[in-house]
C-alpha positions, 0 to 999 in steps of 0.5 A: 709763690716765693717770687711774688706770684699770687695765689687764689682760691682757684689754687685750692681748687686744683689741689682739691680736685688732685686729692693733694692735702700737701699743697692744701697744707702749703697754701693755706700755711702761706695765707692763701685765702679760701672760702666755703666752695674749697670745702664743697669741693672737698666733699664732692671730691669724696675727699675726708681727709681734706675735709678734715683738714680744713675743718681743724683749720678754720675754713668756712665749712660747708653743711655737706660735710655731713653727706659722708657714711659710716667711718668717715662720718664718725671722722668727720665728727670727731675733727669738728668736736675737736675744733670745738665748733658748735652747730652754728658752723653747719647750720643745715647739719640736721638735713643732710644727716637726715638725708644721709645718715641713719638712726645712730648717727642723728641720735649721735648730732642731737646728743652733741647738740645739733638742732632739728630741721623745721621740716625733719618729719617731712624729709624723713618721710619724702626718703621713705626712711620710716625709722628715722621719721620715728625718732624725730617724732619721739624726740619732739624737740626743737619744733621739729614734730610737725608730723601733722603736716607729712600727709600733705607733703607726701601727697604733693610730693607724689603729685610732683614727681610721679614717684611713689615707693612703699617706704614712702607709704609706710611714712604716709601711715605712721604719720596719719595714725600718730599725729591730726593728719588731716586726709583730704578728698583730693588725695584720692584724685591724686591717687586715683591719676598715678595709679597708686591703689594701696593709698586709694585703698588706705584712704577709703578704709580710714574714712577719706571721702571720694573726690567726684573726678577720681574715677575720671581720673584713673580712667583717664590715665589707664589705671584699670586696678584703680577704676575696678576698686572706686566703682566697688567702693561707690565712688561717684561716676559718669558717663565721662568715664567712658568718654575719657577712656575712649578718647585716651584709648584705655581698652583695660578702663572700657 
């Protein structure tokens, strides 16, 4: 460097990967350019000390700095405050805090003026974070209280990912009971197809209409308990149930 060799952002990358804060400091003091990728790499390396240095010294920040947890999160927050930064420095901060934090950290960020993401309720529900969902709903500011969108978003999430949890189901129930979430009959089809008996029962108990193809979907995919519930509760059925169960060799359903 003293003899004219140029330094680039890759130098920062190597220093961060090696957890070498002294080298990071040297590069910055001597005018090496940095960008948001440096911060992202520091976060990926889980190096809170380097992240704090970047915050305090004007490096473009990644929203992912808010994925640290516990005491490290508080240290990051303190450095952010000391640098007199505003939420605009990390505009997607609350999305990451909803995903990775808890209610106390969310409240800390809200008190500091960080705005909700528009889909905050949906994001909390997708990860099954009921207490976070309740807090967002109770706060109800910045247009984040889109609780009425949660049920539809969760059903689509389940349909796309074929993954379902009890915690997500509790969020579904909360959203339905505390908003104007509509229960569409295609929800019963999705629940039957994917073997989500608890969801199927809840939908029926809440007066949701049956999808005419729900029983066939349950039989086709081998969900005998769902099929039994559907038939016992008056869901439309036809010979197609036996046909698809035979083709798929779903003996329990037959």
